[in-house]
C-alpha positions as CSV (number, residue, x, y, z in Angstrom):
1,M,-14.1,-13.1,237.9
2,V,-15.9,-15.9,239.8
3,H,-18.6,-13.5,241.0
4,E,-19.1,-12.2,237.4
5,A,-19.5,-15.8,236.2
6,C,-22.1,-16.6,238.8
7,A,-24.1,-13.4,238.1
8,G,-27.6,-14.0,236.7
9,T,-27.8,-17.7,237.6
10,A,-30.2,-18.8,240.3
11,D,-29.2,-20.9,243.3
12,V,-25.5,-20.6,242.5
13,S,-22.8,-19.2,244.8
14,P,-19.0,-18.9,244.1
15,E,-17.9,-20.4,247.4
16,P,-18.0,-24.1,246.3
17,I,-16.0,-23.2,243.2
18,I,-13.3,-21.4,245.2
19,E,-13.1,-24.2,247.8
20,E,-12.8,-26.8,245.0
21,S,-10.2,-24.8,243.0
22,V,-7.9,-24.1,246.0
23,R,-7.1,-27.8,246.2
24,N,-5.6,-27.6,242.7
25,L,-3.3,-24.7,243.4
26,Y,0.3,-24.8,244.3
27,D,3.2,-22.4,244.7
28,G,4.2,-20.8,241.4
29,V,1.1,-21.9,239.5
30,P,0.7,-20.1,236.2
31,E,-2.2,-17.7,235.8
32,A,-3.6,-19.6,232.9
33,D,-3.8,-22.7,235.1
34,V,-5.7,-20.8,237.7
35,A,-8.4,-20.1,235.2
36,T,-8.4,-23.7,234.2
37,A,-8.8,-24.8,237.8
38,L,-11.8,-22.5,238.3
39,T,-13.5,-23.9,235.2
40,M,-12.9,-27.5,236.1
41,S,-14.1,-26.8,239.7
42,A,-17.4,-25.4,238.3
43,R,-17.7,-28.3,236.0
44,T,-17.7,-30.8,238.8
45,L,-20.7,-29.0,240.4
46,I,-22.9,-29.3,237.4
47,E,-24.4,-32.6,238.6
48,R,-25.3,-30.9,241.9
49,E,-26.9,-27.8,240.3
50,P,-27.4,-27.6,236.5
51,N,-26.9,-23.8,236.5
52,Y,-23.2,-24.4,237.2
53,S,-23.1,-25.4,233.5
54,Y,-23.6,-21.7,232.7
55,V,-21.0,-20.7,235.3
56,A,-18.4,-23.1,233.9
57,A,-19.2,-21.7,230.4
58,R,-18.6,-18.1,231.5
59,L,-15.4,-19.0,233.2
60,L,-14.2,-20.7,230.0
61,L,-15.4,-17.7,228.0
62,D,-13.3,-15.4,230.2
63,H,-10.2,-17.5,229.5
64,L,-11.0,-17.5,225.8
65,R,-11.4,-13.7,225.7
66,R,-8.0,-13.2,227.3
67,E,-6.5,-15.7,224.9
68,A,-8.1,-14.3,221.7
69,L,-7.7,-10.6,222.5
70,S,-4.0,-11.0,223.4
71,F,-3.3,-12.8,220.2
72,V,-5.2,-10.4,217.9
73,Y,-3.9,-7.2,219.5
74,G,-0.3,-8.6,219.9
75,Q,-0.1,-7.8,223.6
76,P,-1.7,-9.1,226.9
77,R,-5.2,-7.9,227.0
78,E,-8.5,-8.9,228.7
79,A,-12.0,-7.6,228.9
80,T,-15.1,-8.3,231.0
81,A,-18.4,-9.2,229.5
82,E,-19.6,-5.6,229.8
83,E,-16.5,-4.2,228.1
84,M,-16.8,-6.6,225.2
85,G,-20.1,-4.9,224.3
86,E,-18.0,-2.0,222.9
87,A,-14.8,-4.0,222.1
88,Y,-16.4,-6.7,219.9
89,A,-16.7,-4.5,216.7
90,D,-13.0,-3.4,216.8
91,Y,-11.9,-6.9,217.7
92,F,-13.8,-8.4,214.8
93,A,-12.2,-6.3,212.1
94,R,-8.7,-7.1,213.5
95,Y,-9.6,-10.8,213.8
96,I,-10.5,-11.0,210.1
97,Q,-7.3,-9.3,209.1
98,R,-5.2,-11.5,211.3
99,G,-6.9,-14.7,210.0
100,V,-6.2,-13.6,206.4
101,E,-2.5,-12.9,207.2
102,L,-2.1,-16.3,208.8
103,E,-3.9,-18.0,205.7
104,R,-6.7,-19.3,207.9
105,L,-9.5,-17.2,206.3
106,D,-10.4,-16.3,202.7
107,P,-8.9,-12.9,201.6
108,K,-12.3,-12.1,200.1
109,L,-13.7,-11.6,203.6
110,S,-11.5,-8.6,204.2
111,V,-12.0,-7.1,200.7
112,E,-15.6,-7.7,199.8
113,Y,-17.3,-7.0,203.1
114,D,-17.9,-3.9,205.2
115,L,-16.3,-5.2,208.4
116,E,-17.3,-2.2,210.4
117,A,-21.0,-2.7,209.6
118,L,-20.7,-6.4,210.4
119,G,-18.9,-5.7,213.7
120,Q,-21.7,-3.3,214.8
121,A,-24.3,-6.1,214.0
122,I,-22.6,-8.5,216.5
123,R,-24.6,-9.2,219.7
124,P,-22.1,-9.8,222.5
125,G,-24.8,-10.7,225.0
126,R,-25.5,-14.0,223.1
127,D,-22.2,-15.4,224.5
128,T,-24.0,-16.0,227.8
129,Q,-26.4,-18.5,226.1
130,F,-23.8,-21.2,226.0
131,T,-23.7,-24.1,228.4
132,Y,-20.3,-25.6,229.3
133,L,-20.5,-28.6,227.0
134,G,-21.5,-26.5,224.0
135,L,-18.8,-23.9,224.4
136,Q,-16.1,-26.5,225.3
137,T,-17.0,-28.4,222.1
138,L,-16.6,-25.2,220.0
139,Y,-13.3,-24.4,221.8
140,D,-11.8,-27.8,221.2
141,R,-12.9,-28.4,217.6
142,Y,-14.4,-25.4,215.8
143,F,-12.7,-22.1,216.7
144,I,-9.9,-21.1,214.4
145,H,-6.5,-21.2,216.1
146,H,-2.8,-20.7,215.3
147,G,-0.3,-22.7,217.2
148,D,-3.0,-24.0,219.6
149,V,-4.0,-20.4,220.5
150,R,-7.7,-19.8,219.8
151,F,-8.2,-16.3,218.5
152,E,-11.9,-16.7,217.4
153,L,-14.6,-15.6,219.9
154,P,-18.1,-17.2,219.7
155,Q,-19.9,-14.3,218.0
156,A,-17.0,-13.8,215.5
157,F,-17.3,-17.5,214.8
158,F,-21.0,-17.2,213.8
159,M,-20.3,-14.1,211.8
160,R,-17.5,-15.8,209.9
161,V,-19.7,-18.7,209.0
162,A,-22.4,-16.3,207.9
163,M,-20.0,-14.4,205.7
164,G,-18.9,-17.6,204.0
165,L,-22.5,-18.6,203.3
166,A,-23.4,-15.1,201.9
167,I,-20.3,-14.5,199.9
168,H,-22.0,-14.9,196.5
169,E,-25.2,-13.0,197.5
170,V,-26.0,-9.6,195.8
171,E,-26.5,-7.8,199.2
172,R,-23.8,-9.5,201.1
173,E,-23.9,-7.6,204.3
174,A,-27.7,-7.8,204.7
175,R,-27.7,-11.6,204.0
176,T,-24.8,-12.1,206.3
177,I,-26.5,-10.4,209.2
178,E,-29.6,-12.5,208.5
179,F,-27.5,-15.7,208.6
180,Y,-25.7,-14.5,211.7
181,N,-28.9,-13.8,213.6
182,L,-30.2,-17.2,212.7
183,L,-27.1,-19.0,213.9
184,S,-26.1,-17.0,217.0
185,S,-29.7,-17.3,218.4
186,F,-29.5,-21.1,218.0
187,D,-32.7,-21.1,216.0
188,F,-30.8,-23.0,213.3
189,M,-27.4,-24.6,213.3
190,S,-25.4,-25.6,210.2
191,S,-23.7,-28.9,209.9
192,T,-20.1,-29.5,211.0
193,P,-18.4,-29.2,207.6
194,T,-20.1,-25.8,207.1
195,L,-19.0,-24.6,210.6
196,F,-15.4,-25.9,210.0
197,N,-14.9,-24.6,206.5
198,S,-17.2,-21.6,205.8
199,G,-15.2,-18.5,205.1
200,T,-11.8,-20.4,204.9
201,L,-9.5,-21.0,202.0
202,R,-11.3,-24.3,201.3
203,P,-15.0,-23.6,201.8
204,Q,-16.2,-27.2,201.5
205,L,-19.8,-27.1,202.9
206,S,-21.2,-30.5,202.0
207,S,-21.9,-32.9,204.8
208,C,-22.1,-36.4,203.3
209,Y,-21.0,-38.2,200.1
210,L,-22.5,-41.3,198.7
211,T,-20.5,-43.4,196.3
212,T,-20.7,-46.8,194.6
213,V,-17.5,-48.9,194.6
214,P,-16.9,-50.7,191.2
215,D,-15.8,-54.3,190.8
216,D,-12.2,-53.8,189.8
217,L,-8.9,-53.2,191.7
218,Y,-8.3,-49.8,190.2
219,G,-11.8,-48.6,191.0
220,I,-11.7,-50.0,194.5
221,F,-8.6,-48.1,195.5
222,D,-9.6,-45.0,193.6
223,S,-12.8,-45.0,195.8
224,I,-10.7,-45.4,198.9
225,K,-8.5,-42.5,197.8
226,D,-11.6,-40.3,197.2
227,D,-12.8,-41.3,200.6
228,A,-9.6,-40.0,202.2
229,M,-9.7,-36.7,200.4
230,L,-13.3,-36.1,201.2
231,S,-12.9,-37.1,204.8
232,K,-9.9,-34.6,205.1
233,F,-12.3,-31.7,204.8
234,A,-15.0,-33.1,207.2
235,G,-17.1,-35.0,204.8
236,G,-19.1,-38.0,206.0
237,L,-18.9,-41.1,203.7
238,G,-21.3,-43.8,202.6
239,N,-20.0,-46.5,200.2
240,D,-22.1,-49.1,198.4
241,W,-20.0,-52.2,198.1
242,S,-22.7,-54.4,196.5
243,R,-21.0,-54.5,193.1
244,V,-17.7,-56.0,194.4
245,R,-17.6,-59.8,193.8
246,A,-18.0,-62.2,196.6
247,M,-15.6,-64.6,198.2
248,G,-14.7,-67.4,195.9
249,A,-15.6,-65.6,192.7
250,H,-13.3,-66.1,189.7
251,I,-10.6,-63.5,189.0
252,K,-10.1,-63.5,185.2
253,G,-6.7,-61.6,185.3
254,T,-5.0,-64.1,187.6
255,N,-7.2,-67.1,187.2
256,G,-7.6,-67.1,191.0
257,K,-10.4,-66.7,193.5
258,S,-11.5,-63.5,195.1
259,Q,-11.3,-62.9,198.9
260,G,-14.5,-61.0,198.8
261,V,-15.6,-57.6,200.2
262,V,-14.4,-57.9,203.8
263,P,-10.6,-57.3,203.2
264,F,-11.3,-54.1,201.3
265,L,-13.7,-52.9,204.0
266,K,-10.8,-53.4,206.5
267,V,-8.6,-51.1,204.3
268,A,-11.4,-48.5,204.2
269,N,-11.9,-48.7,207.9
270,D,-8.2,-48.0,208.6
271,T,-8.2,-45.2,206.0
272,A,-11.0,-43.5,208.0
273,V,-8.9,-43.8,211.2
274,A,-5.7,-42.5,209.6
275,V,-7.2,-39.5,207.8
276,N,-10.1,-38.8,210.3
277,Q,-11.6,-35.4,209.5
278,G,-8.7,-33.1,209.1
279,G,-7.4,-33.8,212.6
280,K,-10.5,-32.2,214.1
281,R,-12.6,-35.3,214.9
282,K,-13.0,-39.0,214.0
283,G,-13.7,-39.9,210.5
284,A,-17.3,-40.9,209.6
285,M,-17.7,-43.8,207.2
286,C,-20.5,-46.2,206.5
287,A,-20.4,-49.3,204.2
288,Y,-23.6,-50.6,202.6
289,L,-24.2,-54.1,201.2
290,E,-27.4,-55.5,199.7
291,T,-28.9,-58.5,201.3
292,W,-28.6,-60.8,198.3
293,H,-24.8,-60.5,198.3
294,L,-23.0,-63.8,199.1
295,D,-20.7,-62.1,201.7
296,I,-23.7,-60.7,203.7
297,E,-23.1,-63.0,206.7
298,E,-19.5,-62.0,207.2
299,F,-20.5,-58.4,206.5
300,I,-23.0,-58.5,209.4
301,E,-20.3,-59.7,211.8
302,L,-17.9,-56.8,211.0
303,R,-18.6,-54.9,214.2
304,K,-18.3,-57.9,216.5
305,N,-15.6,-57.8,219.2
306,T,-14.9,-61.5,218.8
307,G,-13.3,-63.5,215.9
308,D,-10.4,-62.7,213.6
309,D,-9.7,-59.0,214.1
310,R,-8.3,-58.8,210.6
311,R,-11.9,-59.2,209.4
312,R,-13.4,-56.6,211.7
313,T,-14.1,-52.9,211.2
314,H,-14.5,-51.4,214.7
315,D,-14.4,-47.8,213.5
316,M,-16.7,-47.9,210.6
317,N,-20.5,-48.2,210.5
318,T,-22.2,-50.9,208.5
319,A,-25.7,-51.0,206.9
320,N,-27.5,-54.0,205.5
321,W,-29.2,-52.5,202.5
322,I,-32.4,-54.4,201.8
323,P,-34.0,-53.8,198.4
324,D,-37.8,-53.9,198.1
325,L,-37.5,-56.5,195.3
326,F,-35.6,-58.8,197.7
327,M,-38.4,-58.7,200.2
328,K,-40.9,-59.4,197.5
329,R,-38.9,-62.4,196.3
330,V,-38.6,-63.7,199.9
331,A,-42.4,-63.6,200.2
332,R,-43.0,-65.3,196.9
333,T,-40.1,-67.6,195.9
334,P,-37.3,-69.1,197.8
335,S,-34.0,-67.7,196.6
336,G,-30.4,-67.7,198.0
337,P,-27.5,-65.2,198.0
338,C,-25.3,-64.8,195.0
339,S,-22.3,-62.9,193.8
340,P,-22.6,-59.9,191.4
341,R,-20.0,-61.6,189.3
342,T,-22.3,-64.6,188.5
343,R,-25.4,-62.4,188.2
344,P,-24.4,-59.5,185.9
345,G,-26.7,-56.6,186.0
346,I,-28.2,-57.3,189.4
347,C,-26.9,-54.0,190.7
348,T,-28.0,-51.9,187.8
349,T,-31.6,-52.9,187.3
350,W,-34.6,-52.5,189.5
351,S,-38.0,-54.0,190.3
352,G,-39.8,-52.2,187.5
353,R,-37.9,-54.0,184.8
354,P,-38.7,-57.6,184.0
355,S,-35.1,-58.7,183.7
356,R,-34.1,-58.4,187.4
357,P,-36.6,-60.9,188.9
358,A,-35.1,-63.7,186.8
359,M,-31.7,-62.9,188.2
360,W,-32.7,-64.0,191.6
361,S,-33.4,-67.5,190.4
362,T,-31.0,-70.1,191.7
363,R,-31.7,-72.5,188.8
364,P,-28.8,-72.8,186.3
365,R,-29.1,-71.0,183.0
366,P,-30.2,-73.0,179.9
367,S,-27.4,-74.6,177.9
368,A,-26.8,-73.2,174.5
369,A,-26.1,-76.7,173.2
370,R,-29.7,-77.8,173.6
371,S,-31.6,-78.4,170.4
372,A,-33.9,-75.6,169.3
373,T,-36.4,-78.1,168.1
374,S,-36.6,-79.9,171.4
375,R,-39.4,-77.8,172.9
376,R,-40.2,-80.2,175.8
377,S,-36.7,-79.8,177.4
378,R,-36.5,-76.0,177.0
379,P,-37.2,-73.7,179.9
380,W,-40.5,-71.9,179.6
381,T,-39.7,-68.2,178.9
382,C,-43.0,-66.6,178.0
383,G,-43.1,-64.6,181.4
384,A,-46.2,-66.2,182.9
385,R,-46.2,-67.0,186.6
386,C,-48.2,-69.1,189.1
387,W,-50.9,-66.6,190.2
388,A,-50.8,-68.0,193.8
389,C,-47.1,-67.9,194.5
390,S,-45.6,-66.0,191.5
391,M,-43.3,-68.9,190.6
392,R,-42.4,-69.5,187.0
393,P,-43.2,-72.9,185.5
394,A,-39.9,-74.8,185.0
395,T,-40.4,-77.0,181.9
396,H,-42.9,-78.1,179.3
397,G,-44.9,-81.1,180.2
398,S,-46.3,-81.6,176.7
399,P,-46.9,-79.4,173.6
400,S,-50.2,-78.4,175.1
401,R,-49.7,-78.6,178.8
402,I,-47.2,-77.1,181.4
403,R,-46.5,-78.8,184.7
404,A,-44.8,-76.7,187.5
405,T,-44.4,-77.1,191.2
406,C,-46.1,-74.3,193.2
407,A,-44.0,-72.7,196.0
408,L,-46.9,-73.3,198.4
409,P,-46.6,-76.5,200.4
410,N,-48.0,-79.8,199.1
411,S,-49.4,-78.4,195.9
412,T,-48.8,-79.1,192.2
413,R,-50.3,-76.9,189.5
414,V,-51.1,-78.1,186.0
415,W,-51.8,-75.4,183.5
416,S,-53.5,-76.4,180.3
417,I,-52.5,-74.0,177.5
418,P,-52.0,-74.1,173.8
419,P,-48.6,-74.8,172.3
420,I,-46.1,-72.0,173.2
421,C,-45.7,-70.9,169.6
422,A,-49.2,-71.5,168.4
423,P,-51.8,-68.6,168.1
424,R,-54.6,-68.6,170.6
425,S,-57.9,-66.9,170.7
426,P,-58.1,-64.4,173.5
427,S,-61.5,-65.8,174.4
428,T,-60.0,-69.1,175.4
429,P,-58.7,-68.9,179.0
430,P,-56.4,-71.5,180.5
431,T,-57.8,-74.0,183.0
432,T,-56.2,-75.0,186.3
433,R,-56.3,-77.9,188.6
434,S,-54.4,-77.4,191.9
435,P,-54.9,-78.2,195.6
436,C,-53.6,-74.7,196.4
437,A,-56.0,-72.9,194.0
438,T,-59.3,-71.4,195.0
439,S,-60.0,-69.9,191.6
440,A,-58.6,-70.0,188.1
441,P,-56.4,-67.4,186.5
442,S,-58.3,-65.2,184.0
443,T,-55.6,-64.2,181.6
444,W,-52.6,-65.7,179.8
445,P,-49.7,-65.1,179.2
446,G,-48.0,-62.6,181.5
447,T,-49.6,-61.4,184.7
448,W,-52.1,-63.8,186.3
449,T,-55.0,-62.2,188.2
450,R,-57.1,-63.7,190.9
451,T,-60.9,-63.9,190.3
452,G,-62.8,-64.8,193.4
């Protein structure tokens, strides 16, 4: 067996493997443990000579063939790589039937496919393309098993995945063989959910799911429940938590104050750990929060190894989601973080709409009690901006003039315009006097343009 594993690999001899494995043998050692000792001995030599990776893979493959064939045929059986060239077709049909009986595979695979034709299309020689790490990963996570006994060989694995992908095609066998040749030659490899679930009773083939968590208790825990069910069948999760109110925001139902996003993220993190991905690998979850959110500083610290562990998510990825509009506002006008509870609509509008830029303003909203006739104390709402810094004028200086502080340092703009409700001839442009200005705006109201 060792000589067969070393065949075809340059600069590799079986002697170091035998010497290393003898140290792990003892009186009465089971035969299965002998095969494991050989594989582990070859693995330790990979650092010395990379070709030992193929040797270790072939030793593991020999153990896998013995395990799978004995289970499928119901009696101890083994085969060499040369013998598998003829045995693969018969094994494949038996493997499909056995998987259906054990409720591991979809019954349609045994009914709607010509298993004999698919078995003849299998290329056993492609088993030798595996390195140790690749085959060991498939053995641990991907091969179908029953009672910890793997009965799916590598080429049967690729054919099963291809059958699941082509099950709704018109020419199933032809498309299946195309998919199989693509996968088994390593020219293309499907994502993990496809490899896990294709051809099984629950053929969930999607890799990732993106969701938005609403700002209410029912919605939050419904989202966490959905995350658990999606993660169960190997789905990766990405949740946008920007709509959830920040710490200190008012809770109308209890007249209390919110604890913010972080405690819910801790629950989501523990859910990903508890459910993982169907017991096959760790759960994959990522939380997104937009930069303007009031809890952004604590959000950034979620992955730290210091601080209160109740406010840390060590098993979940985090992403600071930076909107384009936020960066534009940073460049133009100073603005601070806010809670979506106090800025309704900030999560549902975008930079193309005129309503969202006003939401970033930290100035308080105008009071409804102000007199409608007092024009001088009312905020200026015509939509014009300072052409240099894009800042809106704050108040009326007089019926015919507006005074506003420019965001640029040491500068004050005075715009001379007609009364806000009075008609104006388009041929009468406003004038400007400002230390920060190099030229006057050319249009009013609305978008200011620079001329010069």
